[in-house]
KELUM-134868 format. One record per residue (C-alpha): residue in three letters; x, y, z. Coordinates in pm, 1 decimal. Layout:
REM KELUM-134868
REC;residu;px;py;pz
REC;Ala;X;Y;Z
...
***
This chain:
REM KELUM-134868
REC;residu;px;py;pz
REC;Met;3906.4;5504.7;-6410.9
REC;Pro;4154.0;5716.8;-6199.2
REC;Ser;4507.5;5600.5;-6161.6
REC;Leu;4617.7;5419.9;-5802.7
REC;Arg;4836.7;5702.2;-5720.2
REC;Ala;4489.2;5962.7;-5753.5
REC;Leu;4304.0;5692.4;-5550.4
REC;Leu;4568.3;5663.1;-5276.1
REC;Val;4628.0;5964.5;-5229.4
REC;Gly;4426.7;6192.3;-5443.4
REC;Pro;4538.6;6445.3;-5729.2
REC;Lys;4823.5;6665.3;-5722.9
REC;Arg;4724.1;7012.1;-5568.4
REC;Asn;4910.5;7345.6;-5693.7
REC;Arg;4747.0;7589.6;-5443.1
REC;Pro;4980.9;7815.3;-5229.0
REC;Arg;4762.1;7724.5;-4925.1
REC;Pro;4800.1;7428.6;-4683.7
REC;Asp;4686.2;7069.7;-4778.1
REC;Pro;4411.4;6950.9;-4591.4
REC;Arg;4506.9;6609.2;-4637.6
REC;Leu;4832.7;6751.3;-4412.6
REC;Leu;4582.7;6944.9;-4174.1
REC;Val;4348.2;6684.7;-4085.0
REC;Pro;4503.1;6397.3;-3916.3
REC;Pro;4708.3;6655.9;-3687.0
REC;Leu;4340.6;6842.4;-3592.5
REC;Cys;4176.2;6525.2;-3523.2
REC;Phe;4406.7;6381.2;-3277.6
REC;Ala;4451.2;6693.9;-3126.3
REC;Leu;4043.8;6799.6;-3092.3
REC;Val;4023.9;6441.9;-2981.9
REC;Phe;4270.3;6453.5;-2730.3
REC;Ala;4147.5;6761.7;-2569.8
REC;Ala;3785.6;6662.7;-2596.4
REC;Tyr;3816.5;6348.5;-2358.6
REC;Ala;4077.3;6551.9;-2142.5
REC;Val;3806.6;6831.1;-2058.8
REC;Gly;3552.7;6585.3;-2041.6
REC;Ala;3355.0;6667.4;-2367.6
REC;Phe;3393.2;6283.1;-2446.0
REC;Glu;3385.2;6011.0;-2208.3
REC;Ile;3387.9;5618.3;-2222.1
REC;Ser;3136.2;5487.0;-1947.7
REC;Gly;3396.9;5220.8;-1848.2
REC;Gly;3463.5;4850.0;-1924.5
REC;Val;3696.7;4750.9;-2163.2
REC;Val;3683.5;4975.4;-2485.8
REC;Phe;3712.1;4803.1;-2825.0
REC;Leu;3600.3;5123.7;-3008.5
REC;Ala;3646.1;5468.4;-2885.4
REC;Gly;3273.7;5524.6;-3009.9
REC;Asp;3357.6;5935.3;-3030.3
REC;Ala;3712.4;5946.7;-3159.6
REC;Ala;3553.8;5726.8;-3450.4
REC;Val;3292.9;5969.4;-3500.8
REC;Val;3499.2;6238.0;-3553.2
REC;Gly;3797.8;6049.6;-3770.5
REC;Val;3491.6;5909.4;-3973.4
REC;Val;3327.4;6239.9;-4025.7
REC;Ala;3694.4;6438.3;-4115.8
REC;Ala;3751.1;6117.7;-4353.6
REC;Ala;3457.5;6184.7;-4566.0
REC;Gly;3499.2;6494.7;-4572.1
REC;Leu;3845.4;6467.2;-4705.3
REC;Ala;3719.9;6201.0;-4962.3
REC;Phe;3413.2;6461.9;-5105.4
REC;Arg;3725.2;6686.7;-5137.4
REC;Arg;3867.6;6448.1;-5389.5
REC;Ser;4145.3;6335.9;-5144.8
REC;Gly;4263.8;5976.1;-5164.2
REC;Val;4216.5;5654.6;-4910.3
REC;Val;4519.2;5717.4;-4760.2
REC;Ala;4432.8;6088.3;-4590.6
REC;Ser;4089.1;5934.3;-4498.5
REC;Trp;4308.0;5623.4;-4278.5
REC;Ala;4539.2;5888.4;-4161.1
REC;Ala;4225.5;6094.8;-3999.4
REC;Val;4085.7;5785.6;-3852.1
REC;Tyr;4412.0;5654.8;-3720.1
REC;Ala;4461.6;6009.9;-3588.4
REC;Ala;4149.1;6001.2;-3416.8
REC;Leu;4158.7;5664.9;-3240.0
REC;Leu;4566.4;5762.3;-3145.8
REC;Gly;4402.2;6063.8;-2946.9
REC;Tyr;4169.0;5901.6;-2751.7
REC;Ser;4457.3;5629.6;-2703.0
REC;Ala;4659.6;5892.4;-2594.1
REC;Asn;4444.2;6053.5;-2332.9
REC;His;4425.3;5701.1;-2199.6
REC;Tyr;4769.6;5624.8;-2131.4
REC;Leu;4921.2;5980.3;-2077.6
REC;Leu;4635.9;6106.6;-1879.8
REC;Gly;4452.8;5773.7;-1756.9
REC;Leu;4721.8;5606.4;-1587.0
REC;Ser;4795.3;5822.2;-1320.2
REC;Gly;4983.6;5547.4;-1126.6
REC;Arg;5276.6;5458.4;-1361.9
REC;Ser;5584.4;5684.3;-1469.2
REC;Leu;5567.9;5901.3;-1794.0
REC;Gly;5829.7;5654.2;-1947.6
REC;Glu;5564.2;5315.6;-1839.8
REC;Arg;5266.7;5506.6;-1992.7
REC;Leu;5463.1;5620.0;-2285.9
REC;Val;5570.3;5222.9;-2362.2
REC;Ala;5212.0;5116.3;-2274.6
REC;Met;5098.6;5366.3;-2589.3
REC;Leu;5328.0;5279.3;-2816.9
REC;Gly;5309.5;4911.1;-2766.4
REC;Val;5300.8;4772.2;-3115.9
REC;Asp;4964.1;4557.7;-3107.7
REC;Gly;4801.3;4860.9;-2978.8
REC;Leu;4924.4;5064.5;-3297.6
REC;Val;4859.9;4715.9;-3493.4
REC;Tyr;4468.6;4764.2;-3366.8
REC;Leu;4405.9;5114.7;-3417.5
REC;Gly;4552.7;5063.4;-3766.8
REC;Val;4301.0;4783.3;-3832.8
REC;Gln;4022.9;4960.9;-3715.9
REC;Ala;4144.5;5320.0;-3878.7
REC;Val;4171.4;5087.9;-4236.8
REC;Val;3809.8;4939.2;-4211.3
REC;Phe;3648.8;5258.8;-4123.0
REC;Gly;3861.8;5514.0;-4295.7
REC;Thr;3737.9;5278.6;-4642.8
REC;Leu;3370.6;5278.3;-4548.1
REC;Ala;3450.2;5652.2;-4459.5
REC;Trp;3598.7;5748.9;-4792.3
REC;Leu;3342.2;5561.0;-5013.0
REC;Val;3054.7;5764.5;-4850.9
REC;Gly;3253.4;6091.2;-4914.4
REC;Ala;3369.3;6007.2;-5274.9
REC;Val;2990.9;5865.5;-5375.8
REC;Ala;2879.1;6168.4;-5228.7
REC;Ala;3128.8;6411.1;-5442.2
REC;Arg;3003.4;6239.2;-5773.6
REC;Ala;2622.5;6195.8;-5659.5
REC;Ile;2540.4;6595.7;-5544.9
REC;Pro;2666.0;6748.3;-5884.9
REC;Ala;2493.8;6467.8;-6074.3
REC;Leu;2162.0;6536.6;-5875.5
REC;Arg;2168.2;6909.4;-5879.8
REC;Glu;2221.7;6872.4;-6258.3
REC;Arg;1926.6;6666.7;-6297.6
REC;Thr;1669.1;6855.6;-6090.9
REC;Ser;1770.3;7181.0;-6233.5
REC;Ile;1665.4;7088.9;-6630.5
***
């Protein structure tokens, strides 16, 4: 049974290269923000409860982190960053009739950030479970089929 620390943040890493747990969330944010900004991802209109493309990017990144034995907090951060990338695009680039200050205040509203956090915890946990199960199942299947 892993320790609580290992479950939350993953095992300690003694590698000189950058830790993917720190690189993936900013990359998810930047990728989603840029994809919505250039039109690669789009929202068809209406009220948006979940930005689907952003959630997919975050979930794939979270599952990849879990597959590499990162903790659940890294998965939450990846999904949150991806969803925040959509939110930043919507508020900063989509609300053109308001000043930059008003757009920043709207984007950083506590209710919206908490809502994104709830989505990130739900989808990040599910993605982490899928990645963690795959990380344990694939080597077992390889070992089983090589007999």
